[in-house]
C-alpha positions in Angstrom: -38.2 39.6 -31.1 -34.3 39.8 -31.7 -34.6 43.5 -31.1 -36.1 43.0 -27.8 -33.6 41.1 -26.1 -34.8 37.5 -27.3 -31.9 35.4 -28.4 -32.9 31.7 -28.2 -34.5 30.1 -31.1 -35.8 26.6 -31.8 -36.9 25.0 -35.2 -38.6 21.3 -36.1 -36.7 20.8 -39.1 -33.2 21.7 -40.4 -34.2 22.5 -44.3 -36.9 24.9 -43.3 -34.3 26.4 -40.7 -31.7 27.3 -43.1 -34.1 28.6 -45.1 -35.8 30.8 -42.4 -32.4 31.9 -40.6 -29.7 32.0 -43.0 -29.8 35.9 -43.5 -30.8 36.4 -40.0 -27.6 35.1 -38.4 -25.2 36.8 -40.7 -26.8 40.1 -39.4 -27.3 39.1 -35.6 -24.7 36.7 -35.1 -25.4 36.6 -31.4 -28.4 34.2 -31.6 -28.7 31.0 -30.9 -30.4 28.1 -32.7 -31.9 24.9 -31.7 -32.4 21.9 -33.2 -35.2 20.6 -31.4 -36.8 18.0 -34.0 -35.7 14.6 -35.3 -31.9 14.9 -36.8 -31.7 12.1 -39.1 -28.1 10.9 -39.6 -27.6 12.4 -43.1 -28.4 15.6 -42.3 -26.0 16.1 -39.6 -23.8 17.5 -42.1 -26.2 20.9 -42.4 -27.7 20.9 -39.0 -23.7 21.1 -37.1 -22.3 24.0 -38.7 -25.8 25.6 -38.2 -27.3 25.2 -35.1 -25.8 25.8 -31.7 -28.0 23.5 -29.8 -29.4 19.9 -30.6 -31.8 18.8 -28.2 -32.8 15.4 -30.2 -29.4 13.1 -30.1 -31.1 9.7 -30.2 -28.8 6.5 -31.4 -25.3 6.0 -31.7 -24.9 6.0 -35.1 -26.2 10.0 -35.1 -23.5 10.4 -32.5 -21.2 9.1 -34.4 -22.3 11.5 -37.3 -22.4 14.8 -34.8 -19.0 13.6 -34.0 -17.3 13.4 -37.7 -19.0 16.6 -38.8 -17.7 18.6 -35.4 -13.9 17.8 -36.5 -14.5 18.5 -40.1 -15.2 22.2 -39.1 -13.6 22.4 -36.0 -17.3 23.1 -33.8 -18.8 22.0 -30.7 -22.8 21.8 -30.6 -24.5 21.7 -27.1 -26.2 18.2 -27.3 -29.3 16.9 -25.6 -29.5 13.0 -25.2 -32.9 12.4 -26.0 -34.5 9.8 -23.7 -37.5 8.1 -24.6 -38.8 8.3 -20.9 -42.2 6.6 -21.3 -41.0 3.7 -23.0 -42.8 4.1 -26.2 -42.3 2.1 -29.4 -43.8 4.9 -31.2 -41.0 7.4 -29.9 -37.2 7.9 -30.3 -34.8 8.2 -27.6 -32.5 6.1 -25.4 -34.0 3.5 -22.9 -33.3 4.7 -19.6 -31.4 1.7 -19.1 -28.8 2.5 -21.6 -28.4 6.1 -20.5 -25.3 6.3 -18.6 -23.5 3.9 -21.3 -25.0 6.1 -24.4 -23.8 9.1 -22.3 -20.2 7.8 -21.6 -19.5 6.7 -25.3 -20.7 9.9 -26.3 -18.4 11.9 -24.1 -15.8 10.1 -23.8 -15.0 8.2 -27.1 -16.9 10.4 -29.0 -16.2 13.7 -27.6 -19.4 15.0 -27.7 -20.6 18.2 -25.5 -23.5 16.6 -23.5 -25.3 19.4 -22.0 -28.2 17.7 -20.8 -31.2 15.4 -21.3 -34.5 15.8 -23.0 -37.8 14.0 -23.0 -41.2 13.8 -24.5 -43.3 12.5 -22.2 -46.5 10.2 -23.0 -49.3 12.4 -23.9 -52.3 10.9 -21.8 -50.5 10.3 -18.8 -49.1 12.7 -16.0 -46.2 14.3 -17.4 -44.8 15.5 -13.7 -43.8 12.1 -12.9 -41.7 12.1 -16.6 -40.2 14.9 -15.9 -39.4 14.3 -12.0 -37.9 10.7 -13.0 -36.1 13.0 -15.9 -34.3 15.1 -13.2 -33.3 11.6 -11.4 -31.4 10.9 -14.1 -29.8 14.1 -15.0 -29.1 14.3 -11.1 -27.3 11.0 -11.7 -25.1 12.0 -14.8 -24.7 15.4 -13.0 -26.1 17.3 -15.9 -27.4 20.6 -15.6 -29.7 21.2 -18.4 -33.4 19.3 -19.1 -34.8 20.3 -22.2 -38.5 19.3 -21.1 -42.2 20.6 -21.3 -44.1 21.8 -24.4 -47.2 24.1 -24.9 -49.4 21.2 -22.9 -47.3 20.7 -19.8 -44.5 23.5 -19.7 -45.6 24.6 -16.5 -45.1 21.2 -14.9 -42.0 21.1 -16.4 -40.6 24.1 -15.1 -42.0 23.3 -11.4 -40.0 19.9 -12.1 -36.3 21.3 -13.5 -36.7 22.0 -16.6 -34.3 24.7 -18.3 -35.0 24.7 -22.0 -39.1 24.9 -22.6 -40.5 24.2 -25.8 -43.3 26.4 -26.2 -43.5 27.5 -29.8 -48.0 26.7 -30.4 -48.6 28.4 -27.8 -46.4 31.6 -28.6 -46.9 31.2 -32.6 -50.0 28.9 -32.9 -50.1 25.6 -34.4 -48.1 24.7 -37.3 -50.1 24.2 -40.9 
């Protein structure tokens, strides 16, 4: 894929990505790696130097950790704030009513490069409604990027303003 011009790749897990991509990144330093899975704060010290994008910033403790790691190595990672758009107790993400204050703290106090928002809408509901809400929140914050849409709903996400789609299983098949 790299030899055919594709340079953006997503991974769910830090350790797995490091094993898979370390040598490739050395040979192809222009590729961009996206961490699209949950990031635990204790893994930030590995993720910040390795990834170019983090799509799953979902709490203040993690934001602080990323900020500290970036300062140590003088690198800015492009970051998406994960919003719990469906207000689901089993999902991570910032609550809608806390997004603006969380965004302001991340940018103004922690110096993070927040480029957009990310969401995972509820599985058994119409995703388009949630994608439209994400677009509203994004516009309100004047953010340009939206990371939303996976293999089952990527067409709806694209129609509703998504700029980053996560369609791994449609391309590579289901994970074991």
